[in-house]
C-alpha positions in Angstrom: -28.3 -32.7 146.3 -24.6 -33.1 144.2 -23.8 -29.2 144.8 -24.4 -29.7 148.4 -22.3 -32.4 148.5 -19.5 -30.9 146.2 -19.8 -27.8 148.3 -18.7 -29.9 151.7 -16.6 -31.3 150.0 -14.5 -28.1 148.9 -15.3 -26.9 152.5 -13.2 -29.8 154.0 -10.9 -29.1 151.6 -9.6 -25.9 152.3 -9.9 -26.8 156.5 -7.4 -29.4 155.4 -5.1 -27.2 153.3 -5.4 -24.3 156.3 -4.7 -27.3 159.0 -1.6 -28.7 156.8 -0.1 -25.7 155.3 0.1 -24.0 158.9 1.6 -27.1 161.0 4.4 -27.9 158.2 4.9 -23.8 158.3 5.3 -23.9 162.0 7.6 -27.1 162.1 10.2 -25.7 159.3 10.3 -21.7 160.6 10.9 -23.3 164.1 13.3 -25.5 162.8 15.3 -23.0 161.3 15.0 -20.2 163.8 15.6 -22.2 167.0 19.1 -20.8 167.9 17.8 -17.3 168.0 14.9 -18.2 170.1 17.3 -19.5 172.3 19.6 -16.5 172.7 16.3 -14.1 172.8 15.4 -16.4 176.0 18.8 -16.2 177.9 18.7 -12.4 177.0 15.3 -11.7 178.5 16.2 -14.0 181.7 19.2 -12.1 182.6 19.3 -10.4 185.4 21.0 -7.5 185.7 21.6 -3.9 187.6 19.6 -0.7 186.9 22.2 1.4 185.7 23.2 4.6 183.8 26.0 5.6 181.9 28.4 6.2 185.0 27.3 3.0 186.7 30.2 0.4 187.8 31.1 -2.1 189.9 32.8 -1.7 193.7 36.2 -2.8 191.8 35.3 0.7 189.3 35.0 -1.9 186.7 32.0 -1.6 183.9 29.4 -4.4 185.0 29.8 -7.2 182.7 26.8 -9.4 181.8 27.1 -13.0 180.8 25.2 -12.5 177.5 25.8 -9.4 175.7 25.9 -10.3 171.8 24.4 -12.4 169.8 27.3 -14.0 168.0 29.4 -13.9 171.9 26.4 -15.6 173.2 26.0 -18.1 170.6 29.8 -18.8 171.0 29.7 -19.0 174.7 26.3 -21.3 174.7 28.2 -23.8 172.0 31.3 -23.7 174.3 29.5 -24.5 177.5 26.7 -26.6 176.4 27.0 -27.8 173.2 26.2 -27.4 169.7 22.9 -29.2 170.3 21.9 -27.0 173.2 21.2 -24.0 170.2 18.2 -26.4 169.9 17.7 -26.7 173.4 13.6 -27.3 174.0 13.3 -28.0 170.2 11.0 -31.4 170.6 8.6 -28.8 173.2 9.2 -25.7 171.0 7.9 -28.1 167.5 4.8 -29.0 169.5 4.3 -25.2 170.1 4.7 -23.7 166.7 3.3 -26.8 165.0 0.0 -26.2 167.1 0.3 -22.5 167.2 0.7 -22.4 163.3 -2.0 -24.6 162.5 -4.9 -23.0 164.8 -3.3 -19.3 164.0 -3.4 -19.6 160.1 -6.4 -21.9 160.4 -8.8 -19.7 162.5 -7.9 -16.6 160.7 -8.6 -17.6 157.4 -11.9 -18.6 159.0 -12.9 -15.4 160.4 -11.5 -13.7 157.0 -14.0 -15.5 155.5 -16.9 -15.5 158.2 -16.7 -11.5 158.4 -15.0 -10.4 154.7 -16.3 -13.5 152.0 -16.0 -11.0 149.1 -12.0 -10.7 149.8 -10.9 -14.9 149.6 -13.9 -14.9 146.6 -12.0 -12.6 144.9 -8.7 -13.0 146.1 -8.6 -9.4 146.9 -7.0 -7.9 150.2 -9.3 -7.6 153.3 -10.0 -4.5 154.8 -7.2 -3.3 157.6 -10.0 -3.6 160.1 -11.0 -7.2 159.0 -7.4 -8.3 159.3 -6.7 -6.6 162.9 -10.1 -8.1 164.2 -9.5 -11.8 163.0 -5.5 -11.4 163.7 -6.1 -10.9 167.5 -8.8 -13.6 167.1 -6.3 -15.6 165.4 -3.5 -15.0 168.3 -5.8 -15.6 171.4 -7.0 -19.2 170.1 -3.3 -20.1 168.9 -2.0 -18.5 172.1 -4.1 -20.5 174.7 -4.0 -23.7 172.3 0.2 -23.6 172.8 0.9 -22.1 175.4 1.8 -25.0 177.8 4.5 -26.1 175.2 5.8 -22.4 175.7 5.8 -22.8 179.2 7.9 -26.0 179.1 10.5 -24.8 176.4 11.2 -21.4 178.5 11.9 -23.2 181.4 14.1 -25.8 179.3 16.0 -23.1 177.7 16.7 -21.3 181.4 18.2 -24.5 182.3 21.7 -25.1 181.8 21.8 -28.3 182.0 20.1 -31.2 179.9 16.6 -32.3 181.1 13.2 -33.5 179.0 9.7 -32.3 178.6 8.5 -34.7 181.1 10.6 -34.2 183.7 10.4 -30.0 183.3 6.8 -30.8 183.4 7.3 -32.3 186.5 9.3 -30.0 188.1 6.9 -26.8 187.4 3.6 -28.8 188.9 5.7 -29.5 192.2 7.4 -26.6 192.4 3.9 -24.2 192.2 1.0 -25.2 194.4 -1.8 -24.5 190.9 -0.9 -28.2 189.9 -2.3 -28.0 185.8 -2.6 -24.1 186.1 0.6 -23.7 186.4 1.3 -24.6 183.0 -0.2 -21.2 182.0 1.3 -18.7 184.3 2.1 -15.6 182.3 -1.0 -16.1 179.8 -2.4 -13.1 180.6 0.8 -10.8 179.9 1.6 -13.7 176.7 -1.9 -12.5 175.2 -1.3 -9.0 176.2 1.4 -9.0 174.0 -0.1 -11.7 171.3 -3.2 -10.0 170.5 -2.0 -6.7 169.7 1.1 -8.2 167.6 -1.0 -10.6 165.7 -3.2 -8.1 164.9 -0.7 -5.7 163.9 1.3 -8.8 161.7 -1.7 -9.7 159.5 -2.4 -6.4 158.6 1.2 -5.1 157.9 1.2 -8.4 155.7 -2.0 -8.3 153.8 -1.0 -4.4 153.2 2.8 -5.1 152.1 1.7 -7.5 149.6 -1.1 -5.8 148.0 1.0 -2.6 148.1 3.9 -4.5 146.2 1.8 -6.5 144.0 -0.1 -3.8 142.6 0.9 -0.5 140.1 3.3 0.3 137.9 6.1 -2.4 139.4 3.7 -5.1 140.3 5.4 -8.1 142.2 3.4 -11.5 142.0 1.9 -12.4 145.0 2.6 -15.8 144.7 6.3 -15.4 144.1 7.9 -17.1 147.9 10.5 -13.8 147.8 7.4 -11.4 148.2 5.9 -12.9 150.4 9.7 -13.3 152.3 9.9 -9.9 152.5 5.9 -9.1 153.3 6.5 -11.5 156.5 10.1 -10.0 157.4 8.6 -6.6 157.4 5.4 -7.3 159.3 7.0 -9.6 161.8 9.8 -7.6 163.0 7.1 -4.1 163.2 4.9 -5.6 164.9 7.2 -7.4 167.4 9.1 -4.4 168.4 5.5 -2.3 169.9 4.9 -5.5 172.4 8.2 -5.9 172.9 8.0 -5.3 176.8 5.2 -8.0 177.1 7.5 -10.8 175.9 10.0 -9.8 178.6 7.8 -10.2 180.8 5.9 -13.1 179.7 9.4 -14.6 180.2 9.9 -13.5 183.6 6.3 -14.8 184.8 7.2 -18.5 183.2 10.1 -18.8 185.2 9.3 -17.4 188.9 8.3 -19.8 191.2 7.0 -17.4 193.1 3.2 -15.7 193.1 3.5 -12.2 191.3 1.1 -10.4 189.2 2.1 -8.7 185.8 2.1 -5.2 187.6 4.3 -6.4 190.0 6.6 -7.6 187.6 6.5 -4.6 185.5 7.2 -2.6 188.1 10.5 -4.7 189.5 11.5 -4.8 186.2 11.7 -1.0 185.9 13.0 -0.5 189.7 15.4 -2.9 189.9 17.2 -2.9 185.9 15.9 0.3 184.3 14.0 1.5 181.2 16.1 -0.6 179.0 15.5 -3.7 180.5 12.2 -3.8 179.1 13.8 -3.9 175.7 16.2 -7.2 176.7 17.0 -9.3 173.5 15.7 -6.5 171.3 18.1 -7.5 168.7 17.5 -11.4 168.7 14.0 -10.8 169.5 13.3 -8.7 166.2 15.9 -10.7 163.8 13.8 -13.8 165.3 10.6 -12.3 164.5 11.3 -11.0 161.2 12.9 -14.6 160.6 10.1 -16.3 161.8 7.5 -14.4 160.4 8.8 -14.0 156.7 9.8 -18.3 157.2 5.7 -18.7 158.0 4.4 -17.2 155.8 6.1 -18.1 152.7 6.2 -21.8 154.0 2.4 -21.1 154.7 1.8 -19.7 151.3 4.0 -22.1 149.1 2.7 -25.4 150.8 -1.2 -24.4 150.7 0.0 -23.2 146.8 1.2 -26.7 146.1 -1.7 -28.6 147.6 -4.4 -26.7 146.0 -2.4 -27.1 142.6 -1.5 -30.6 143.0 -3.8 -32.6 145.1 -7.3 -30.3 144.8 -6.8 -29.1 141.5 
């Protein structure tokens, strides 16, 4: 009886650790990468004509985009909208990242434990297949839970004037005939992006951490530097493969006209060209690498601290 009670307590403690670690990781990571996120969204929502190396305007001048580089974009945004604009939509984004991080890490480790309990008991790397499946499922669950905050955040960042979460929410519902369903616009595109991205991200992270913490030049797998490096590699690599879906998702989220994923893909290609699928690639990859690095590092370190300090 005592053993059963102890087992239940340990299970509840593990869930508590996962929830707190994932939530704090999301909150801290979001605050630090907010400026890159704002720049990335501005890049992705910026419309541009389909061009080639010979395309010019009617005045025979090269077409000039408002946002053309990370430093230039940050400078112009601050000049026109103030320093606080780099954290525009941060409150809704914090809700997004806290809920996302909480569900993502908790569900991932629950699924790994369910599918491959030996790896967690022996503190070894789960198989690549287990990481892929668990990461994909965790991505689906965390995306669905946090998606309304993503919609609000994107619409806030897309505007160049001050607005609030409540006002943005009301505007979205007012301009749409779908009611609360409008808070899930572009969800299909988001899932097409998130499922492979999270699957690859967790697989790359587990594999790189295992590779660097074994062999002759062994690194401590609990060291924050190792977790940061492995997180950066996994985040940037996985993001590269799904960037077109991210661009399409952002366009769908701010569109007030009924349009399908395939129509948006077609419009982007025919109007703005193939390169439009990789709009904001530089800030996107930087943000993905940095956010993944910080997210995994904060998660692992907070979890380590709570486990050793509270439940030792």
